[in-house]
C-alpha positions in Angstrom: -6.8 -6.8 -5.2 -8.8 -3.7 -5.6 -12.5 -3.5 -4.8 -14.5 -4.8 -7.8 -17.6 -2.8 -8.7 -20.6 -4.6 -10.3 -20.2 -2.9 -13.8 -16.6 -4.1 -13.8 -17.6 -7.6 -13.0 -20.4 -7.7 -15.6 -18.0 -6.5 -18.3 -15.7 -9.5 -17.9 -16.1 -12.8 -19.8 -17.5 -15.8 -18.0 -14.3 -17.7 -18.1 -12.4 -14.8 -16.6 -15.0 -14.6 -13.8 -14.6 -18.3 -13.0 -10.8 -17.7 -12.7 -11.4 -14.6 -10.6 -13.5 -16.7 -8.2 -10.8 -19.2 -7.8 -8.2 -16.4 -7.1 -10.6 -14.8 -4.6 -11.1 -18.0 -2.7 -7.3 -18.5 -2.6 -6.9 -14.9 -1.3 -9.6 -15.5 1.3 -7.9 -18.6 2.6 -4.6 -16.7 2.8 -6.3 -13.9 4.8 -8.0 -16.3 7.2 -4.6 -18.0 7.8 -3.0 -14.7 8.5 -5.9 -13.7 10.8 -5.6 -16.9 12.8 -1.8 -16.4 13.2 -2.4 -12.8 14.2 -0.5 -11.4 11.2 -3.5 -9.7 9.6 -3.6 -6.0 10.5 -6.9 -5.1 8.8 -9.5 -7.9 9.3 -12.0 -5.9 7.2 -10.2 -7.3 4.1 -11.9 -10.7 4.8 -15.3 -9.1 4.6 -14.4 -7.2 1.4 -13.2 -10.4 -0.3 -16.3 -12.4 0.8 -18.6 -9.7 -0.6 -16.6 -9.6 -3.9 -16.9 -13.4 -4.2 -20.7 -13.1 -3.7 -20.9 -10.4 -6.4 -19.0 -12.5 -8.9 -21.0 -15.7 -8.1 -24.2 -13.7 -8.5 -23.2 -12.4 -12.0 -22.3 -16.0 -13.0 -25.6 -17.3 -11.8 -27.5 -14.5 -13.7 -25.7 -15.5 -16.9 -26.5 -19.1 -16.3 -30.2 -18.2 -16.0 -30.1 -15.8 -18.9 -30.9 -12.7 -16.9 -29.8 -9.5 -18.7 -29.1 -6.2 -17.0 -29.4 -3.2 -19.2 -29.6 0.5 -18.7 -33.0 1.7 -17.2 
């Protein structure tokens, strides 16, 4: 999964983001399993996925609170 930038995340629908979070958690579990079994070559992928999950959850929470982000 490629790196997701914040504008890309904000442009997606809420239901799509919820599905994305589920997929990211699944991928994170897979990466952790591969890391523990010494099959993961680039452990930085775990950090990338965790940060992407945080970004998506932040956008979902902003929408829940009604916070809008527009151009300055």
